[in-house]
C-alpha positions, 0 to 999 in steps of 0.5 A, a space after each residue: 500500500 502506498 504510504 500516503 494512503 496508509 496515512 489517510 486510513 490511520 487518520 480516518 480511524 482516529 476521527 472515527 473513534 474520537 468520540 469513543 475514547 479520547 485516550 486513544 487519540 492521546 495514545 496516537 498523538 503520543 505515538 506520532 508527536 512524542 510526549 507533548 503535555 496536554 493543555 488540560 487541568 489534569 495535565 497541568 496538575 501532572 506537570 506540576 507534581 510529576 516529571 514527564 514519563 519517558 518513552 521507556 516508561 510508556 513501553 513498560 506501562 509503569 504505574 506512578 506508584 511503581 516509582 521510587 517514591 511511594 504514594 503519600 497522603 499528599 497524593 490523595 488530594 490530587 484530582 483523578 488523572 486518566 493519562 494519555 496512554 492507549 490502555 484501560 488499566 483498572 486502578 483506584 483513586 481517592 475521591 475527596 468529595 465523597 471521601 472514598 476510594 473509587 475505580 477508574 481506568 488508567 491509560 498507562 501513561 502520564 498519571 499522578 499520585 492519586 493512582 493505586 493498584 489495589 483498593 486496599 492500598 488506596 484505602 490505607 493511604 487516603 481513607 484516614 483522618 488527617 487530623 490524627 496523623 503526625 506532622 511529616 515534613 517530607 523530603 525535597 529541596 524546596 521549603 513550602 509554608 504549610 499547616 498541620 494539625 498538632 494532635 497533642 496541642 489540638 491546634 493548627 500550626 505552621 511548618 516547612 514542607 519539603 515538596 514531596 512525601 509527607 501525609 494528609 496532615 498538610 494544608 496550604 492555609 490555616 483556614 483549610 487546616 482549621 476547617 478540616 480539623 476543628 481546634 480544641 486546644 488546652 489554653 493552660 500551660 499547667 494542667 490540673 486535671 479539673 474541668 476548665 471553667 470560663 472566666 472574664 478578664 479581671 475576674 478571680 478564679 479562686 485559690 490556686 488558679 488565675 484567669 487566662 485571657 485568650 483570643 476567644 471566649 473558649 480560651 478565656 478560662 481559669 488555669 492552675 497557677 504554678 507552685 510557689 512562683 510569684 506572678 511578676 517573677 515568672 519568665 516571659 512566655 509567649 505561648 503557642 497558637 496562631 494568634 498575635 495578641 498585644 500584651 504586657 509582661 513584667 521584666 524582673 531584670 529591668 523592673 519594667 513592664 514591656 510589650 510582647 506578642 502573645 500566641 494565645 495559648 499556654 502562657 503564664 500569669 505574667 501576662 497583662 492586657 495593658 501597661 497599667 494593669 501590669 504596673 498596678 500588679 508588679 510595680 510597687 510605688 514606695 513614694 508618698 507623693 507621686 510616682 518614682 522618677 523615670 528616665 526614658 521610661 525606666 524607673 531610676 533606682 538609687 542606693 545609700 552609696 549612690 543617692 546623687 542619681 536622683 535629679 533636683 526636686 527628688 530624694 533617694 527613698 531607701 526601701 527594703 530592697 532595690 525595687 523600692 529604693 527609687 527617686 521620690 519627689 521631695 516635699 520641702 527644703 530640709 528633711 529635718 523639718 518634716 514629721 516622722 512617719 512610719 510609712 506603710 508595708 510589711 517591713 520592719 526596718 530600723 531607721 532614725 529620724 530627727 526630733 526637732 523639739 528635742 534636737 535629737 536623732 531617735 530610732 524608729 521602725 520603718 514599714 518600708 513604703 510611703 515614708 518621707 526624707 526624715 528617714 535615715 539609715 544610721 544615727 550618724 547620717 541623721 546627726 550629720 544632716 540635722 542640727 543636733 546641738 544646743 547653742 550655749 552662747 549668751 551672744 550670737 552663734 558659736 564658731 561652726 565647723 565645715 559640717 555646720 556643727 559647733 567647733 568643740 574646744 579644749 586645751 589642744 583646740 583653742 578658739 579664734 580671736 574674739 571668742 572664748 571657750 565656753 565650758 558647758 555641761 558636756 562636750 557638745 556645749 563646750 564651744 567657742 562663743 563670742 567674747 564680751 570683754 575682760 573676764 575679770 571686769 564682767 559681772 557673773 552670769 549664772 546662765 539660763 540652763 537647768 544644770 547645776 555646775 560648781 564654778 568660780 567667778 572673780 569679784 572685782 570688789 573684794 578682789 577674790 575668786 568666789 564659788 557659784 552655781 552655773 546652769 550650763 549655758 548662757 554664761 560669760 567669760 567670768 566663769 572658771 572651772 577651778 579656783 586656780 584658773 580664776 586666780 591665775 587669770 584675775 588679780 586676787 590679793 589681800 592688802 596686808 599692809 598696816 597703812 596705805 596700799 602695797 606696791 602694785 605690778 602692771 597686772 594689778 597684783 601686789 609685788 611679791 617680795 622676800 623679807 630676807 632680801 632687802 632689795 626685793 622691794 623699792 627703796 620706799 617700801 619694806 617687805 611685809 612677812 605674811 604667813 604665805 605668798 599672798 600676804 607677803 608684799 611690799 608695803 610703804 613706810 620703810 624703817 629700821 626693824 630693830 627700832 620698831 616696837 612689837 606689833 602682833 598685827 590683825 587677822 585670824 592666824 597665830 604664826 610663831 615669829 620673833 622680834 628684837 627686844 631692844 631692852 634685853 638685846 635678845 630676839 624673843 618669840 611672839 604670835 603674829 596674826 598674819 596681817 598689818 604687822 611691821 618690819 620687826 617681824 622675823 620668821 626665825 630667831 636666826 633672821 632676827 639675830 642676823 638683822 639686830 645686835 644681839 648677844 653672840 651665842 656660840 652654841 649650835 642650839 640656842 638656850 631659848 630652844 630649851 623648855 626653860 630658857 636659860 642664860 649662857 653659863 661659862 665653863 672650863 676644864 675644872 668647872 663642869 656644866 649642869 645636866 643636859 649641857 656640855 662645855 663648848 670650848 671656844 676661841 675666847 672665854 666668852 665663847 667657852 660656855 655651857 651649851 644644851 645637849 643635842 645628843 646624850 652621848 657626844 661620841 654619837 654626834 656627827 664627827 669633824 663639825 668645823 663650826 663657824 667663825 674665824 678661829 682655827 684650832 686642832 680638835 679631836 672627834 670620835 669617828 664611830 664608823 672607824 671607831 677611832 679618834 681623828 683630828 679636825 680644824 674647829 672654827 670656834 663657834 656652832 660646833 657640836 659636843 663631839 669635840 675634844 681638846 686632846 686625843 687622850 680625852 677623846 679615846 678616854 671618853 669614846 669606845 675606840 677600836 682594839 686591834 687583834 692582829 699580830 701584824 698591822 691593821 685589819 683589812 679596810 673595806 669601804 672605810 671600815 675594818 673588814 669583818 669575816 665569816 663563812 659567807 664573807 671571805 677575807 681577800 688574798 694575803 689575809 686570814 680570818 682572826 677569830 677573836 672574843 667578839 668579832 672576827 677581822 681579816 688580818 694579814 697572813 704571817 707567811 708560811 704553812 700555818 701548821 708550821 708556826 709555833 704556839 702563841 697564846 697572844 695577849 688580852 684578858 680572854 681564856 679561849 679554848 683552841 687547838 694547835 698542830 704539834 709538828 713533833 708529835 704530828 697531832 693536834 693539841 689544846 691550848 688557851 688563847 688570850 684573844 688578840 695578837 696570836 698566829 694562824 696555828 690557832 683552830 677552834 676545834 680538833 677537827 679543824 686542826 686535823 683537817 688542815 694539818 694531817 696528811 693521809 697516805 691514800 691507796 684508794 682510787 675512788 676517794 678517802 679510805 674508811 676512817 677508824 675512831 682514831 681518825 686514821 684509815 681502817 685496816 683490813 685483811 682477807 680473814 677479818 671483814 672489818 670494812 663497812 657496807 660501802 667499802 671493800 678491802 684493798 690489798 696493798 703492798 703493806 699493812 698501811 695500804 691494806 685498808 677499806 676503800 670506798 666504791 664497793 660493788 657486788 659480785 656481778 659488777 666486780 667481774 665487769 670491771 676492767 683490769 687495773 694495774 694501778 700506780 706505785 712501785 710494787 710488783 704483786 702477782 694478782 688475777 683478774 677476770 676477763 669478761 670478753 673471754 670469761 677467763 681468769 688471767 694473771 697480771 702484776 699489780 703496782 700496789 695502789 689505785 686498783 679496783 675489786 677485779 683484783 684477786 690474790 689467787 686464780 681460785 678466788 677469781 673463779 669463785 667470784 666470776 663465772 667461767 663459761 661460753 656466752 652465746 648471747 648476741 648482747 650481754 651475758 646469759 642468766 646465771 644460776 646463783 648456786 653454780 654460776 653457770 648459765 640457766 638452761 631453757 626450752 622453747 615455749 616454756 617461759 623458763 627465762 622470765 620477763 627480761 630474757 629470751 631462750 637462745 636455741 643453740 645447736 647443742 643443749 649446753 647452748 640453750 641459754 637465757 639471753 637478756 632482751 625482750 622474750 621471743 613473744 613478742 620480740 620476734 614479731 616486732 620487725 627483727 630481721 633474720 640473723 644467721 649468727 656466728 659459727 663455733 658451736 660443736 655442731 654443723 649449721 641447721 635450717 631454722 624459721 624466722 618471721 618476716 614482718 613486712 610480708 607477715 609470713 614465716 620463712 626459712 633460713 640457715 642458722 650457724 649456732 651462736 649469737 643471732 636473735 629472738 626471731 629464730 624458730 625450730 619449726 614453721 609451726 612454732 613461728 606461726 603459733 608465736 607471730 600473726 601470719 597474715 593471709 591476703 584476701 585481696 586479688 592484688 598485693 597490698 601494703 602491710 600492715 593491712 588497713 582494717 575497715 568497717 564491716 558495713 562495707 563503707 569505703 570512706 575509711 579506705 581512701 581513693 582507689 581502694 575498697 573494703 573487702 568484707 571477709 569472714 572475720 575482722 582479719 580478712 576485712 581489709 582495704 583492697 586496691 580498686 579494679 574499676 567500676 564494681 558494676 562492670 566487674 564479672 562474678 568472682 566467687 573467691 578461693 577460700 573455704 567459707 560459705 557466705 551469701 552475697 549479691 553481685 550485679 549481672 550486667 547481662 540481666 541488669 539485675 542484682 543476683 545472689 551467690 555464695 562467696 568463699 571469703 578470699 580473693 573476690 572482687 568489688 562486685 560483691 555486696 552484703 545485701 541486694 539493696 546495697 547492690 541495687 543502690 550501687 548498680 541500679 538502672 543505668 540510664 547511660 547510652 554507653 558506659 556506667 554513670 560517674 562514681 564520686 570519691 564516696 563510691 556513689 553515683 554522682 547526680 547532676 543538673 544541666 543548663 545551657 551555661 552550666 554543667 556540673 559533671 566532670 570532664 568528658 561527661 554530660 548530664 542525663 536528665 531522667 525521670 527522677 533523681 536516680 536517673 539524673 546522672 553524669 554519663 560518659 561520652 560527652 559530645 562536643 556538639 550535642 545538636 549534631 546528634 540524631 534524635 533518640 527516644 531511648 528505652 524505658 517506660 517513662 513518657 517524658 516531653 522533651 525537645 531535640 534539634 533537627 539538623 534538616 529543619 534547623 529547628 527544635 522539635 518535640 518528642 517523647 523520651 522513654 527515660 533511659 539510654 538517650 543522648 545529649 540532643 535531649 532538652 527539657 524545654 524548647 527554650 533550652 533547645 533553642 538557646 543551645 542549638 538554634 543560630 544566634 542573632 550575634 550582637 557581638 563584634 566577633 564570636 561570643 564565648 561558648 562552653 566546651 560543648 559549643 553552647 553560647 555563654 549568656 550573662 545578665 545585668 545582675 551577673 556580668 562577672 560570669 563571662 570568662 577572661 577576655 570577654 565582657 557582658 553585652 547587655 542587649 535588648 533581650 536575653 538572647 542578645 545579652 551574651 559574653 562578647 570578645 575583646 574585654 578592655 577598659 570601657 572608659 578608653 574606647 569611643 562611643 559606639 551606638 551600634 546597629 539595630 533598632 532597639 533604641 535603648 537609653 544608655 550612657 557613655 564616658 566622654 574622656 575629653 569632658 571626663 563626664 558621663 553623657 546619655 546616648 541611644 544604643 541600637 541594641 547590637 555590635 556596641 562596645 564596653 563604653 555602654 552603661 545602663 545608668 549614669 551611676 554605673 558609668 561614674 562608678 567605672 570611669 574617672 569622672 572628675 568631681 571636686 574632692 576639696 572642701 573649698 575650690 580645687 587648686 587650678 593650674 593652667 585652667 585645669 585641676 592641679 594634680 599631685 602625688 600623695 606619696 611625695 612630700 609637698 608635691 603641691 609646692 605651696 604651704 597653702 595647699 595640700 595633696 588630697 589623696 584620691 583612689 589609690 587604684 587611680 593614679 590621676 585621682 589626687 589633686 591639690 586642695 586649699 589648706 585649712 589646718 596648718 598642722 594636719 595632726 591637730 585637725 579633726 578626722 573627716 569621713 568625707 562624702 562620696 560612695 567610696 569606702 577606703 581605709 585611711 589613717 588619721 592622727 588622734 592628738 588626744 590618744 597620741 596615735 594613728 587609727 584607721 577610718 573609712 574615707 568616702 573619697 571626697 571633702 576630706 582634710 589634711 588629717 588623712 593618710 594613705 598608710 599607717 606609716 605615713 600617718 606615724 611619720 607625720 604625726 606620731 611622737 618620736 620615741 627617740 627624741 630624748 637624749 641618748 635615745 631614752 624613752 620619753 614620758 609614756 601614759 597608757 603606752 603612748 608618748 606624752 607630747 607637750 606642744 599643747 600640754 605641760 610636762 610633769 615636774 620630773 620631765 621637761 619639754 624637749 622642743 624638736 623640729 616639729 610636734 612629733 619630736 616635741 615630747 616630755 623627756 626626763 630631767 638630767 639635773 640643772 640644764 645650765 650644767 649640761 654640755 652642748 648637744 647638737 643632737 642626732 637628727 638632720 634638721 638645722 634649727 637656730 637655738 641657744 645654749 649656755 657655755 660654762 667656759 665663756 659664761 654666756 649664752 651662745 647660738 648653735 644649730 640644733 639637729 632636732 633630735 637627741 639634745 638635752 635641757 641646755 637648749 633654748 629657743 631664744 637668747 633671752 630664755 637662755 639668759 633667764 635660765 642661766 644667768 652669768 657668773 655660774 660656777 664661781 660659788 658652790 651655790 648661788 651667784 658671787 657678789 658683783 659690784 659695777 658689773 665686776 666680781 667683788 674680790 676678797 682675801 686675807 685683808 679684804 672681807 666680804 659683804 654681810 651674808 657672804 664668805 670669801 671663796 676660792 673659786 675653781 674658775 681661774 682660782 679667783 677669790 670671790 664673795 659667795 653667799 654664806 650658807 650659814 645665812 641662806 640655809 636657815 631661811 624658810 623654803 620659798 616656792 616663789 610667785 610663779 606657777 610652774 611645778 619644779 621639784 626642789 630641796 631645801 634645808 629644814 632647820 627644825 629637823 636638821 635635814 633636807 626636805 622636798 618642796 615644789 618651786 614655782 620657777 621664779 624668784 624664791 631664795 637660795 635655800 633651793 637645791 636641785 638635788 638632796 645631795 647638793 642640799 645635804 652637802 651645803 647645809 646639813 650637819 654644819 652647825 647652822 642651827 
């Protein structure tokens, strides 16, 4: 057939059948034109979901269901597609309209997925409820947003579909899902099992529930509250669902209410419909008026350390916690004017408020809210703010300190000019008040207070100080604490003159005077001699006192005085009444007699001093004196008179009293100390009765000394004859002469005393004595006359024998035993005459055969060495050799031997044992009867407690050797000892005990020596010592460590376990072999039958077994319970849980930032605590692990990270054998695995598992080294960022994002913290949440000075506190800032010139720095807490700096002597007066101005430049030039000869010093008054040859000034001095005022005694 025709027939056929079957046409079209898609809806669907079928597919008629991807639930939604092939193949498709599977005919090509070969396949695939299917994302490369119905939450949720596969639970729109699967979700996050009841917003739901407000009425129901969590403290929970509800939540970190988008379901209670509702519920308003201050919508919090964050018009309300410590509106200008209010709330805070009526700060309980500014945290803060003081001043206000408090004054802190120190009733009222004028002219004011204080005031009318009662405040300056203060300030005096006014000084007081000094008053006045200094003054009308009559005066006193009686020419006594007398008034009879012409009396004691006055009676050698008198032999007849006795016996009167006068005669006096009469020169008058014309008269009258010595005088010591006694030995060359009454040291006669001849001496005594007779060689008695004998003179025969008898002693250890004749006791071999402590020494002759000391008994004799002795004899003797135990012969020299010395061998062997000693040390126990070793046997205890049985090789060598017995001696660590050979038998095998191994071992024994650790058999060894059997599998150190039968390993330590055996010996600590639960069953190798339990790893259970008692392992438990506690269910996927040092499985807790498990372990969170353990095999990235549901029966809701979808998905965990990709919450999963929106410049810090480290505003320090906490807008962006640096050194960085956060940054140019807006990401550390944080961190400049800071070049002047005077000006000081900041110290204006006297100031600010201040009252440096600003100069960085600046030096005094101390502190004197025993050393500064001990008269001390490094202009008195000279003082180590000015030096050390023994020489016209034989001195002066240039000068006569009464002078210094008291005849101490006075005034008692005592001046 032609081709065209054939084609035509085919086309016709196609047309004919077109109506019958379109598929056939499609098949033909495919045959001719290939696989061209049809332009139909079906074909469109097919092309969208399936690729074109190839020709090969058509040829094999492959169905769509036969391809690699099986039909899925998604295919059921496709329309029916017949295809384009030529076939009619019966297939099944799902009709979604009818909801069933129906038959259709498929053409064999180009179908879709809704095409099933069998009805069953279609039905199983499509005829299911899609709402009951799980979410199935499918597979593929695309990501299509779809919705699925979550059968657990019963809501439609969005998910990503990957294009192919999946199931029917897959909807293109939310509405389609909701239409197919009606939602019925549980809106509550916490299920309580009860039926949910509907509620309305704001409506209550009862206890334990709250109203959950959802998107619809159905989800607005009462939900259970979470247990014990405050609503406002719950975290943000946006819930689940498809709603987008605008809500508010309270952020506890920022303490603010913020917006959030709520999904509508399963949120928590921290969910509010409005901001107002949130703030009403969670924000507590502690302010009484208005609301807390907010900055950029954030409530500004403050604290006691940062109250300045509050702006003007606000104050910092300090509540119970940080949330209530906010800035509240201030009500007034001053908190001190507000009333106290307790506020509101549940707290009870101890606070203080100011009570204006009482002007006090009082405590009260604050309730925590709604208070006011009159509310202080401490009393100190209250008192520093409010005026807690009373104004005690009568006029104006007191001087105020910088702290607006009255300046308190005291001796060390005086007031300024124009003010006086008001002495109130306490320190607070002792302040500086305005002066009203001269206190002595003011009228007294009793004050206006209510106190009763005893005070004194000056009465200008009476010129006296009188007492009054002061009320405490409102007084004036005429107010004195003590009468002395009043009298020292105002002119107090009484007019003692009989007529007219006394001569007055410029200070208004009478001029003091001295009645003994005629020049002490002006020429027109005389000195009224009152009874005290106040009535001793210069009165007008001077006249001759000797011509005036007696005037007893006026007044209440009766003072004994003397006046001159012109008629009798005598000075008589009268009683003076104290005032209005005349100049014929003398304090003593001597003063009267000196002034007026009286009869001359040579007696030292005047006749008028006797009870009955008598006239002078002449006497002579032939005319004696009456009783109680003695004859004074003077120069003339008139002075040879009877004088009254001062003592009854003239020999007891002081010797050598020269008297007074111009007479020179040699007299004799009895010296009682030397007991002899001595010559002296007498001057004619005022001597005493120890005054004899001749030596004979003296020696006849007084008991002179009788010399007992044969040669010369006795030895003299301390100007006395030396007496001797057993305690007082005579010096060399002297011996003790024993006389009748006393024993004296006489000169030795020379030679041996025993060789001197007998001498009975002289004297009238008959003393029994003994002497040595050389001819008879014995001591004989004689009678001694008492004096002038020789040294051969002994009190007793024993003394004589001991000194002169010579003993021939052969004994080595001392003198031999003496017989009754005092001769050595002789002995013999037969006669035992020696005492118990002596033995018979057999010498060469009878004289040396004597009883010698040091006797020892038989055993000790044999131990003594051989002693040849000394001497010339050769005596054959025997001695015992203890080494060889044999008796050996030797030759004895005759003397100094010992008891190991026998005359025969038999005697030696009878005394000492002769045998073989097999003992290693010492000798064996001997039988006393045979002197042979005692035999012994093993185990019989035949050797006693101090010996052990030596087991020899032959019976004779079984000996008891000294030492510890075999039991326990052999068991205490003795090593095996082979001994030595020598026994009559070969060596043999023995056993010894090895204490190290606690085993019995064999060795070879040689027979002798050795030790106790030696047994005949192994059984003997084991029966004696503890043999240990090791129950452990491995060797252990011995001795074994015993442990408790309870099985605890605590007593065994690390890597050990307690093996519990059949007894205590086998219950020991064994080495651990690893995890006990992993060890196999070990029944052991003993012979016991003990029920035990082990852990079977295959069955995972604890099973019983029988343990044999030895060599088991650690998988061995006493009880099943103990086994299960140790090896319970293992939740770990691989290996066993981590076991701690206590042998217990370690539990744990895990979070995104913290893992409590050790290295290479991770925390498995199980269903309870027993399965929450540390598992091995920790992964570095848990998010890469596949999801694992694990094993077990638990149903735990968990989340895992899906690597494909990059999301966290829920799953149900079975409780055991899971992996780390297992999180308890969606949040935990997201934080650990989902990609971070990185806010850092660089990568944030991560954990070892690769998890990002988060931080918080309250825990910024949780970041690792070199990371810092970036505070973002959300917790997700609050992470640890890299590159930690100084935040103050980096520039401003607003960052990226759109958060718009109010922050502060530090501007280093202005040194200020300024606000800026932070965008939320990629900022730097110069980013602070508030201004206070910024200022706390960065060096913001705040003026630290009390005044204005010192400027230099327009900027604050910096300084260095460690350098002295670093500010360079005396008007500035360096204020020390924060030591950690080198640029925080600046120069401030100086307020106190002396920093050590400034008050301590704690300052202002927020710092709390330890500083040191000097307390001048305590005299030491103390620490205090400085707040950083507004301090003063008394503020030191270190204790050393404070002490170096202020603390008094302890080395300021001469020679490094310690200054005066009071309670352990140095007494300073720059503001205080030193006591009389000390003077004020004035150094270079206050530190060296201290009280030093006086060292005598300052003018007599030599120049001392000191040992310091200062150069201070001073003056000293130069004794050579007799003038005050200038010198440079170094500041430390000087003496009292050191004056600030030349005038001060001249006052203290006037000229002409050193010429006279006391006082100044007489000077005429500025020249010394000379004297000599022809030239006399003025009255009351004597001619004296001075040591200075041997000049003769006129010095004050001691006979004149010694009898004057001590005068303290008018000044008020208190200087201890000495004066002669004529009544007692001795020197007495008195207090000198420092000026005027008289010459009866001495620095020391020695000087006073030397010049005035015993001179006959009385």
